N, C-alpha and C positions, 0 to 999 in steps of 0.2 A: 463770707463763706471760707476764705482762705485762712482766717485767723481761727474759725471754728474747727477746720480740719487740723491745723498746727496744734491747737490745744488738745484734740483728741490723741493726736500722735505723741504728745509729751506725756499724757496720762498712760498711754499704752507701754511705754519704755519700763517705768518701775514695776508695772504688773508682770511683765516678762521677766524681769530680774528676780523679783519675789518668788514667781512660779517655778523658775528654773532652779532656784536655790532649794526650794521645798521638794522638788522632784529629786534633786541630787542628794540630799539628806536621806529620803526615803530609800533610794537606790543603794547608797552607800552603807546604810545601816540594816538592809534587808538580809544580808548574809555576806559570806566570804567567797569570792570567786575562785579561791584556790583551795576551797575545802577538800574537794575530790584529790587534790594532789597529795594529801597525807597518806590516802589508802594505796597509792602506788608503790609497788615494790621497788626498792633501791633509792627512794627519795628520802634525803636526810632533812633534819631541821635546818641545817644551814642552807639547803637548796631552797626551801621554803621561804626562809628569811630573805635570801637573794632575790627571789621572785617578787616578794612584798616590796622590797626597795626598788627594783626595776619598774614596777608598776605604780610607785608612789603609795602603797598602801599603808606604809609606816607613818605617815604625815597626817596631821589633823584634818578633819573633815573640811573646814573653813579653807585651809591651804589647798586642799585637793580641789575644792569648788573654784577657787580662783584661778588655778592653773588650768583647770578644764574650760573656763569660761574665756579665759585669754587666748587659749588655743583654738576654741570653737569659733570666736569672732574673727580670728586670723585666718580661718579656712582649715585649720588641722583638727578634724574630728576624731583622731585616733584610729586605732585598729581593735577588731575583735580579738578578745582575750579568751573566748570559749575553750576549754580544755579539749584536746583531741579533734579540734577543727582547725581548718586552714586559717591563717592569719588573713582576715578580709578587712580591707579599709571601710570605715564606716560611712564616709560621705557618698561614694558611689553606690553602695548597698542601700542606703536610705533614699537617695534621689531615684534610683532605678525602681524601688518599691513604690515610691510616691508617684512616679509616673504611671505606673500600672493601676494603682488604686485612683489616682486623679481622674483618669480618663472614664472610669466607671462612676465616681462620685459626681462629677460635673455634669455628666450626661443624665444621670438619674435625677440630679436636684434641678436642672434646667427643664427636663420633661414634667417632673413632679409639680414644679412652680407654675408652668404655663398651664397645664391641664387642671391643676388645683385651683388656681386662681379664676380661670374661665368657668369651671364647673361650680365653683362657690358663688360667683356673681350671678350666674344663670339661675342657680337654686334660690337665691334671695330675691331676685327679680320675680320669679315664678314660685313663690312661696306656697306650700301645701299643694303643689301640683304633682302629677305622676313622676316628673322628671326629678323634683325635689326629693320625694320620697325615696326613689331609686339611688339618687346620689347619697343621700343620708345613710340608707342601708348598706350600701357599698363601703362608705366611709367607716361605719362601726364594724363591718366585717373585717376590714384590713387593720383597724385598731386591735381587735380581739386576737389576731393571729401573730404568734411569734415570727420574727424575720427568718428563723430557720425553716419554720413550715412553709412559709411563702416561697422561700429560695427552693426547697425540695419540690413542691407542687409545679413551680415554673419549669424546673428542670425536667420534670417527668413529662410535662406537656410538650416540652421541646424535643425530648426523645421520641415520643410518639409521632410527632410531626415529621420529624426525619424518617421514621419508618414508613410513613404514609408516601413521603417522596420517594423513598427507595422501592416502595411496591409499584409506584408508577414509572420506573426506570429512570428516575432523576437522581442527581447527586444529593448528598446529605448537605443541608444548608447551614443549620444552627449548631454552633460549637457548644457542646455540654461539658467538656472537661478541659480546662485551660485554655490560653490563647491558640489561635491557629497556628500550626507549625509552618515555618517557612515564610512568615510575614505576609505582606499584601503586595502582590505583583500583578501585572498584567495591564489591560486597558483601564481607562476611568471607570467604566461601568463594572468591570470585574472587581476592581478594588473597592467600590461602594458595596457590591454584593457581598465580598468576603467580610468587609468591616462591620457591616450591620449584622451578618450572620454570627460573628464572634462576640460582639458587645450587646446584642439585643436581649439575651436571656438574664444575665446578671444585672444589666441595668434596669430591666423591668422589674425584677425582684427587689432591687433597692428602692426603685421609684414608687412602688405601690403604697408602702405605709407613709412616705413623705407626701404623697398625693393625697391621702386621706386627711392628714393634718392640715395642710394648706387649704383643703376645699372647706373643712368644717370651720376653720379660723376666718377664712374669707367670708363664708355665708354669714356667720354671727356678726362680723364686723360691718358688712354690707347692710345687714338688717338694722343694725343700730343707727347706721348713718342715714339710711332711708327714712327713718322714723325721726330724724332730728329736726330741729326748727328751721334751719337754713335751707333744708331741702323742701320742707313744706312751703316755705315762702318762695322759693324757685318755682314750685308748681303753680302757686297762686298767681305768679306773675305771667303764667301762660307759656313758659319755657318747655320745649318738648321733652318727652320722656327719655329719649336717647341722650339728649344733652345733659339732662339732670343726672343721669346715671354716670356717664362717662367724664363729664367735665367736672361736676361738682361732689358726686358721692365716692366714684371710684377711687380717685387720688387718697382721699382721707381714709378709706377702708383698707388701704395697702400698708398703713403704718404697723398694725399688728402682725400682718404677715412678714413684714421686713424683720421685725423682732424674732418672730419664730425661725425664719430663715437663717438668720445668724446663730441662734441658739441650737438649731437642729443639726448643725454640722458635726458636733460631737457624736450625737446619736446615729447620723448616717455614717460616720466613720466606724463606729462599733458595729453597725450593721454590715459594713463593707468586711469586717473581719470574719463575720460568720458567712457572708455570701462567697466571699473568696475561698473558704474552706469547702464550701459545697460544690463550687464550680471549678476548682483546682487551679485558682489564680495565685501567682507568687508575688503579692503585693505587701502592703503596710500590714495587714492583718497576719500573714505568714511570717513576716519578719518579727512582729512582736511576740507571737507565740513561740518561735524559735529562740528569740532572745530571753524570754522568761524561763523556758525550759532548761536552757543551758546556763542561765544566770550570767549574762554578758552585760556588765555595766556599761562599757563604752557604746554598744550598739543600743541598749535600753535608752541611754541619755540622748543619743541622736535622735532616736525616734519620738521620744517625750519632748524634745526641744522643737523639732519640726512641727509636731502635732499642736503643742502650746502656741507657737507663733502663728499657725494658721488659724487657731480659734480666735486669738486675740485680733488677728486681721479681719476676719468676718464680722466680729463685734465692731470693729473700726468701720467697715464698710456699712453695716447696719446704722451707725450713727451718722455717717455722711448721707445715706439715703433719707434718714429722719429729716435732715436739714433741708434736702431738696423738696421733700414732700410736704413739710410743715414749717415755713420760716420762723415760726414762733419758737421752735426748739433750738435753732442755732443763736437766736437772739437772747435766749433765756441764761 
């Protein structure tokens, strides 16, 4: 198993290098970050040329990429060069945004995975039951709705719930516009109360569509496994239904879901961009939108590098999970 993990790690390194180079070329050729500087009064060509030399824009793309890569690996991610904006260090800006988005994404994915797998298994075991029809209908409903609509609906329900609490003389609980000001303080119960009220709505909005995907994949995979020869053989030997499902079928049915989990990270991150906009969170989505609007290459490259690394790590995680779920994969 150790050799299998090392082999996957070695494969991930060139993938990251090729991906970072492709991203750098796209960003470098997308435009000139100093284009607006030409329209400022009093700015001469000499000033623009000096700014280009200062930022290294006069060098070939391959040389600029190598300089960026060596600085990035040494911990120097550069500074924002957006015109008219304060010079912000890229590393703390990206890590702060990642911490904000990460809490939403991790919570949403854990909830979606737990509920989706549970509902999918139960729907497969009770095929064509009322529960199966309800689970299937709910999943198709979530699939058919854009994440923006889901987020807006969840937010509106949260506002109405807060209005009901106020009409009863209670404090508003659910935060519908940005993180709770002042952070989380007080007793343990108060912290839990504030934390859940802050993260519940955006987490649920992100979770619903992923839940639909996981439940459908798990149901289809579980049905295929339940009708396979080795499961029929286990039942013919008199093994109990619970043992057949959880010891023999469940583990094999998780392999497609592990694939979806790793590939779904990019979709969840794109959904987080929209969800953060609806709920007013300053996370990776806000950082990306601002970087693109202001055309800030250092900030864009920091965002892309972190995102690409996370996607590769999630795929590596899926490969490792494959090896645990099915030893034939790591021996192949």
